[in-house]
N, C-alpha and C positions, 0 to 999 in steps of 0.2 A: 815148459810151464813155469819152472822156478825162475827163469830169467825175467819173465813177464812180471811176476809178483815182486821181484827185487826192484822193479821200476815203479810199479803201481802203488805200493805201500808208502814210500816217501812222498810221492806226488799227492796222495790222498791227505797225508798229515800236513803238508805244506798248504794245500787248499783249505783244509779245516782251520789251520792257524790264521790264514789270511781272512777268512770269513769271520772268525771270532774277533779279531782286532778291528775289522771293518764295521761290524754291526753290534757288537756287545761291549768291547773294552776300548778305552782310549788311554794314551800315555801323554801326559802333559808335564809342564814344569812351572815353578813359581818364579815369575820374572822380577818381582820387586820384594821389598821387605814388608809389604802391607799385611802379610799373614803371620809375621813373627809375633811371639816366640813359638807359635805352634809349628810353623813350617819355615825353615830358613830359606833365604833367597837362593835360587838355583837348584832347589830340591826337586827331584823328579817324583811324580805321582802317577798312579794308575787308578782308573775308576771304571765304572760300568755305565752304560747308557740306557739301562732299563728304567722305565717310569710307568706309573699307573695312570691310566686314562679312564676317567669316570664319566 
């Protein structure tokens, strides 16, 4: 039984992380200097994809 859990737990966390990044979070970068001085060019950002629908 312990061998099974040593396999199931990492797979569960991997699937949870994949779903989180697929449906909730996104990782992007700033390709140009259009956002300077707030965000330098090449800066990596992480955001969320939640929005309110009225």
